[in-house]
N, C-alpha and C positions, 0 to 999 in steps of 0.2 A: 461544068461552070457553076451549077447550083451548089455543088460540094464546096467549091472555092468560096462562094459567097457566104455559105453557112459558116465555114471556118473563119472567114474574116469578121463576120458578125460576132461569133463567139469570142474571138481574140479581142475585139473592140469592147465587148461587154466585160470581159475579164479585166481589161485595162481600166475601164471606167470604175469598176468595183474597187480595184486596188487604189485608184486615186481618191475615191470617196472615203474609203477606209482610212487612208493616210491623212486626209483632210480632217476627218472626224477625230482621229487619234491626236492630230496636231492641236486641235481645239480643246481637247479634254484638259481641264485645269489640274494642276498638281494636287496631290493629297498631302495634307499636313497631319502630324500626330502630336498631341500633347499627352505626356505621361505624368501623372501626379502620384508621387511616392509619399507615403505617410510614415514617419518614423516616430518612435515613442520616447527616445532619449538621445543624449549626445553620443553615446557609444554606437548606437544603431545608425545615427546620422553619419558618423565617421566611417563606418563600414560601407554605407551606401556611396559616400563620396569616393572612397577608394575604388569601389567596383566600377562606378561610372567613369572616373578619370583614367583608370589604369587598364580596364578590361573592355567595357562596353563601347565607349566612344571611339577608341582606336579601331575596334572591330567594325563599327559602323562606317568609319572612314574607309576602311579597306573594301567594304561592300559598295562604296560609291556615294554614301550619304555625306555630302560635302561639309555641311555646317550643322553642328549640334549645339543648341543653346540649353544651358542649365541655370536655373534661377531659384532663389530662396526668398521668402518673405523678409521684410526689413526687420532689424533687431527690435525687440519689444512688441512685435505683433502677436497678440494673444489669440486672434481669431484663426489665423492660418499657420500658427506655429507648428513646426515639425514637418511641413510639406516641402517637397522638392519638385520643381516643374522642369521637365525635359521636352524641348521642342525640336522636331525634325520635319523634313519634307521629303516626299517620295514622288517619283514620276507618275505612279499609278497606284490604285488600290491593290492590284496584284503584287506589286513590288513590296508594298508595306506588309501584306499578309505573309509573304515569303521570307521576311526578314529573320524571324525566329528559326526557321528551317535552315536558312543559309548560315546563321550563327552556329548551329549545331554541327555544321560541316567545316567550320574554321578551326583547325587544330591549334593555332596560336591563341585564339579566344578561349577554347576549352581548357588549355593549360593555364592561362592567366586567371581564368574565372573559376578554377577548381574549388576554392574555398567557398565561393558564392553558390556554386551549383551543388555542393555537398552540404549545404547549410542544414542544421537541425534546429529545433525551436529555441534553444537557449542562445543561439548565435544568429538569429534571423537578421536579414539586412533591412527589412522594412515590415510594417504591420499590414499595409494595404497598398495596392497599386490600381489606379484608375486610368483608363485610356479614353481619350477624346479624339475622334477622327473628324477632320475638317476638309472641305473642298475649298481651294483658294478662290477668292473673288476673281471674277473675270477681268477686272481692270487692275488687279494687283496679284498676278499669278505666282510670283516667286518670293521666297523669303529675302529680306534685305538686311544686311548688316548696317546698323546705325552709324552715322558719322559723328561720334562723340569724341571729345578730346580730353575731358576731365578724368579725374581719378575714378577707377572702376568701383572703388568702395563708396563713392558718393552718387553713383548713377541710379536713376529711377526708371525701371521698366514697368509700365502700367498695362496690366492685362485686364481687358474689359469684356464682359459677357452681357449681351442684350437678349433677353427672352421676350417672346410675344405671346399674346393670348391664343392665337390660332395661326394656321399656316398662311392665310391671306395677309394678315398684318405683318407676319415675319418677312414674307417676300416683298412687302411694301418697304420695310426697313432696309432690306438688302438693295432694293432699287434706289433708295435714298442715298446709299453710299456710292453706288455705281453711277447710274444715269443722273441722279439728283445732284451729284457733285460733292458729296461729303468727303470722299477720298481726295479729290482735287484740292479741297479747302484745307484738309489736314496737311497735305503736301506743301501747299503754298505757305502755310504758317510755320513750317519747319518742325513738325511733330515726330519726324524720324521713325515712321512706322516700320515694324518688322514684318507684320502680316495682317491680312483681313481674311477671315474664313467662315464658311457656312458649316455649322455643326451637322454632320450627317449621322453620327452615332455618339451618344453620350448620355449622362444622367439627366441633363436638362435640355428639353426641346419643346417647341422650335426655338432655336437659339443661334446667334452669330457671335463670334469672338474676334477681337483684334488686339494688337499690342503696339503701343507707342513708347518712345524713349526720350529721356531728358538727362541733362548733365547732373542735376541735383533736384532736391525738392523745391527750392525757390524757382528754378528754371521751369519746372513742371507747372507750378502755380501761375507763373507769368504767361506761359503758353496758353493755358486754359482760359485765363482772363482775356487774352487777345482773341481767342476763339469765340467766347461769349459776346465780345464787343464787335465782332466783325459783321459788317453789313450783309455779306453774303449768307452767313449763318442765320442772321435775324430774318432774312427773307425766306430762307429754306425752312427754318423751324416754324415759321408762321403760315406756311403753305398748307391749306386744308387737306390736301392730298396725302400728307404725311402725318396727320394727327393721330396721337395715341397708338402708335405702332410698337411701342416698347412697354411691357408690363413690369419688368424687373431688370435692374441694372446692378451687376456686381462688379466692383472695382478692387483689384488686388495689386498692391505695390510690391515689386520684386527687385532683387539685385542680382547681377550675374555672379556666378561662382568664379574662382580663380582659373578653373579649367574650361570654362564655357567658351565656345567659339564666337559668341556675341558679347 
């Protein structure tokens, strides 16, 4: 009888542990990645575009990475010229880390990317690659395709980065987006957000990043004016609880490439 009770207790413990693990796993936010490629000239940028469009993105799709966004700074931008931003989302950090290994096991990718993988200095595809790893905000876990109808060549994708002086202020700003209602406000005003994320690894920390989208520059300016004029934002921004939680704000205006999924 005692043996049966012990067996039952062990079985119940195992079941509870499995349920707790499943629940924890279910609650883990997805991991986003932003790759920033730097190119030195038009020829290099062309090689990078060909590699991303014809080799890497099709391979990522085969690996289950559903949507891959690729963006470039607006024409005439002298600060971020030569950069290409690639945005992806992964179910977990483990899946993100294993991506390169899985690519090296994809025969179709290896054949298509041969010229890229055999690159020598005179024909390099880019001069530098930076990786930013983000954990999705709790209230905005998945990447969203914006519901834009205008010409792709006129669209504005606004990538913002908010740095804080220390971790306490950083988490205060994250809370301002979540519990404070800033995400809800952006959604109500039609900012067409693609993602909100906590930077867990990158050159600038503590830091959060997010991306909103607009039909064109005039549409972007009108939306931000409505944001500044909104009573909810005025009340939120005046709340002493959220004072001085951002020390540096970087804003980058981007446009999707012809082969971007966004």
